C-alpha positions, -999 to 999 in steps of 0.1 A, spaced: -141 184 769 -164 203 746 -200 212 740 -215 211 705 -252 220 701 -275 216 671 -311 228 666 -333 222 635 -357 250 626 -377 243 595 -352 237 567 -324 255 586 -299 240 611 -282 260 638 -250 246 651 -229 260 679 -198 251 699 -175 263 727 -137 270 725 -123 248 753 -92 228 746 -74 206 771 -36 201 770 -27 178 798 -34 197 830 -41 230 812 -73 242 796 -72 270 771 -95 287 746 -85 275 711 -85 299 682 -99 275 656 -137 272 658 -151 237 665 -180 244 641 -171 248 605 -183 243 569 -170 215 546 -186 217 512 -224 214 518 -219 200 553 -218 220 585 -199 201 611 -192 204 648 -168 180 666 -160 170 701 -129 151 713 -94 152 699 -83 183 681 -71 160 654 -108 153 645 -112 190 635 -80 191 615 -89 160 595 -125 170 589 -117 206 580 -85 201 559 -83 165 547 -118 150 544 -136 154 510 -173 144 512 -180 121 483 -207 130 458 -240 115 465 -254 92 438 -288 104 426 -302 69 432 -294 70 469 -316 86 496 -298 108 521 -299 83 550 -284 55 529 -257 79 515 -247 90 549 -245 55 563 -224 41 534 -206 65 510 -201 93 535 -191 71 564 -168 50 543 -149 81 531 -147 95 566 -134 62 581 -107 61 555 -97 97 562 -95 89 600 -74 58 593 -50 76 569 -47 105 594 -38 81 623 -69 89 643 -89 56 642 -78 27 663 -90 -9 669 -96 -27 702 -111 -63 703 -117 -60 665 -139 -29 671 -128 2 652 -134 36 668 -121 71 674 -120 94 704 -148 119 700 -183 125 686 -196 147 658 -227 165 647 -232 169 610 -258 192 594 -269 187 558 -300 197 539 -322 205 569 -312 174 589 -289 168 618 -268 136 621 -251 124 652 -219 103 647 -207 83 677 -172 72 684 -179 37 670 -192 52 637 -229 47 647 -250 73 629 -285 85 639 -308 114 640 -326 126 672 -364 127 668 -367 158 690 -352 182 665 -321 190 686 -289 173 698 -257 179 716 -223 161 720 -193 165 742 -189 167 780 -215 194 782 -241 175 762 -264 165 790 -267 200 805 -271 214 770 -299 191 761 -317 200 793 -315 237 783 -327 229 748 -357 211 761 -366 239 785 -363 266 758 -384 251 731 -405 283 728 -375 305 721 -358 314 688 -333 287 677 -302 308 679 -311 319 714 -317 283 724 -282 273 711 -265 302 730 -284 294 762 -275 257 760 -238 266 755 -239 291 784 -256 265 806 -229 239 798 -201 264 805 -217 273 838 -221 238 851 -196 216 833 -158 216 838 -142 219 804 -167 240 785 -157 276 780 -166 306 758 -162 323 734 -189 305 715 -193 300 677 -228 297 662 -234 291 625 -266 286 605 -269 262 575 -297 274 552 -308 247 528 -338 226 518 -344 192 532 -343 163 507 -374 165 485 -395 136 474 -397 100 487 -368 85 506 -364 57 481 -358 65 444 -385 56 419 -378 30 392 -374 57 365 -350 77 387 -330 45 394 -329 36 357 -317 71 347 -291 71 375 -277 38 364 -274 49 328 -262 84 332 -253 97 367 -262 133 372 -250 155 400 -278 168 421 -279 207 423 -280 220 458 -283 255 471 -267 259 505 -259 291 524 -240 293 556 -245 324 578 -218 332 603 -228 349 636 -206 367 660 -219 357 694 -213 379 724 -206 358 754 -203 364 791 -174 346 808 -187 319 831 -168 291 848 -131 290 840 -123 258 822 -116 244 787 -115 213 767 -119 201 732 
């Protein structure tokens, strides 16, 4: 139970989440926000509360090699480190030789929004917005219908819509904004860049700013879940 919503606006990414947490037959509003910053990454997670704990306190995103484009880095270095973190933390499990975890994650980085499924499949929605959790379908409908509105308002309306119509989505809501430029230049490194990277790796400077917003919410349906 959860609803995590993301919207891309130019080079900024708006990410919002609800507060529902299920504990057996009980649904409560958890204190820890489901949307949080880890280094240069803004992350929102749905599923087990353990996902949030590991991503927030244990996971260290690896440095991106200058010779790798962002998509390649996310699908290899980043995911390899995340899978190891989940394994070490007892979150990942195997069934019929397929490794997975219970949940789904939205990851904002450098003006892009990545969707990580429970089987570690990684993709980006072409429409410029996405949502995960039990309220995702309702939230996506709201995001489609509000394309003319400001991004923060769209995220809030999507969360309110999910809380109104889906059991297990509940305010208060958290909305954060990741300000940062998208990856410049071509996707693939040029030959001079590759040669330089192989001879002397250099950390790529990044300017990233996260803006926290206090979002007033109106209580809707009474139910919670993470």
